[in-house]
N, C-alpha and C positions, 0 to 999 in steps of 0.2 A: 504494500500500500504506500510505501515511501518512494517508490521508483517504478520505472518501466523496464521490463525484461527486454533485452536486445538480442542476445544469442548465447550459445554455449562456447567455451574454449577448452582445449585440452592443455596438458602440461607443456606442449611445444608451441602454444599460441595459435594453433589452427582453430578456425571459427566454424561452428556448426549451427545450422538453423533447422527449423521444422521441415521435415521431408528429406533432409540430407541422408545419404546412406553411409553408415559407419562400417568400417572393416578393421576392427581391432585385431592385433596380433598377440595380445596379452591383456593384462588388467589395464583399464582405461578410466581415468577420472576426468569428468567434465565439470567445469565450474560455470555457474550462471553469471552472466555479465548484465549489469543493470546501469541505467542512467537515471539521474535525478528527474523528477517531474518538472515540467516547464510551468512557469507562472506567466500569465498574460495580463496586461493592463486592458481593462474594458472602460472606455471613456463614454460618458453620457453628456452630450452637448445639447443645451437647451435652445441653441440658435439665437440667443440674445446676449452672447458674450460670457456665458457661465458654463462651466463644465465640472463634472465630478468623476472620479476614477475609482473603480473597484478592481480588486485583483482576483483573478480566477486561476485555479490550479488545474492543470491538464487532467482530463478524465473525471473531473468532479463537477457537478452542477453548481452554478452560481445563482443564488436567489437575489433578485433585484430588491435591494433594501433601501435605496435612496428615495427621498420624498419626491412626489410629483412636483415639477416646477409650476410656477404661476407667472402670468404675464397680463398686463392691463389690456382688456378688450379681447382676450383670447381664451379658448378652452383647450386644455392639454388633452391629446388623444392617446398618447403612448410613445414608446421609443422604437424607431424603425432601424433595423439592421441593414447591412449592405445587400441582403437578398430581398428586401422589401417586406420582411415580416415585422409586425408591430408587437411589442412586448409591454406588459404592464407591471407595475409594482407588485411584488409577491410572486411573479413568474420566475421560471428557472431558465438560465442560458446554459448551453454546453459548448463553450468556445474551444476551437482547436488552434486558435491564434489570437493575436490582439484584435480588438474590435472597437469600432466607433459607432455609437448609436445616436441618431439625431431625433430630437423632440419633434413630434408632429402636432400641429396646431390647427384650429379653425377659428374664425372670428365668432364673437358672441352674436347670437341672433337678437334681433329687435322684433318684438311682437306687437301687432296692432290690436287694440280692443275697440271694437266698433259698437256704437250704441244706436239702435234702430227703434224708433217709437211706434212702428207699425205703419207710418206714413212715409218713412224714409230715414236716412242716417242723420242724426242730430249732433253727433260728436264722435271723435276718434281720439284715443290716447295711445301712446307708444310706451313700451316698457322693455328694458334690456333683460335678456335671459338671466334668470337667477334673482332679479330684483322684484319687489312688490310695488303695487300701486293701489292707492285708496280710490274707490269710486267717488269721483268728485263732480259728476254730471248731475245737475239738479233734476229732481223728479219731473218728468214731462207733464204737460197739461193738455187735456183733450176734452172739449165741451161734451157733456153728457156721460163722461166716463171718469172713473177713479183709478189712478195709477196704483198697482199693487207692488210690483217689484220687477227686476230684470231677470231673464232666464237665458241660459246658454243652450246650445243644441241638445245637450243631454238632460235638460230639465232642471239643472241646479239653479237655485234662486240666489239673487244678490240684491243688496240694498245700498243706499247712499252711505258712504263712509267705510264700507266693508273692504278689506284688503284682498287683492288678487295677486297671485304669483303664477302667471300663465306659462305654459310649456309649448304654446303654439298661438297662432292668431286666434282671436276669440270674437264671436258675434254675440252681443247681448241684446235681446229683444224685450221691449216693454210688454208687460202683461197688464191688462185692464179688466175692469168689471163695470157694467153699466151702473150709473147712478140711479138710485131708487127714485121713482116719480110718484107723486101722490095726487 
């Protein structure tokens, strides 16, 4: 476990490998020849001028233990190796040589929240991925009807001041009930 077997040698320095034919003429002693395990530097480059290096030992897996990088306005997707494979924190690499992995990023998404009172769009708000937005659109007014709340396409209800953290564009539609007439 501390080295890599390379070959056998006899007392005269002759080298033997797997599959070689031996023709001893008397007692023969073969000695195993080993070499030290290689150690490789694995560089993780975030693409923004920062890098970290982990050391990997030949034949042993290396668990990615470094923290995911952060960058303003971007979402980290993973570490891409020279073969195009993307690796995540906690994943295991099996390098046979030194490696350089490059951080993969995408821009933060901006989602639109559209408010439709049933007659048309009355307001649109934008929110950046991961952020929250309080509903600040005043309750709409429609003669002969009372505004109840906003609903999304799944039927979830929202009211003025409620916080939203969207994961996609969102259409909120006003829900009404007729005013009682006497």
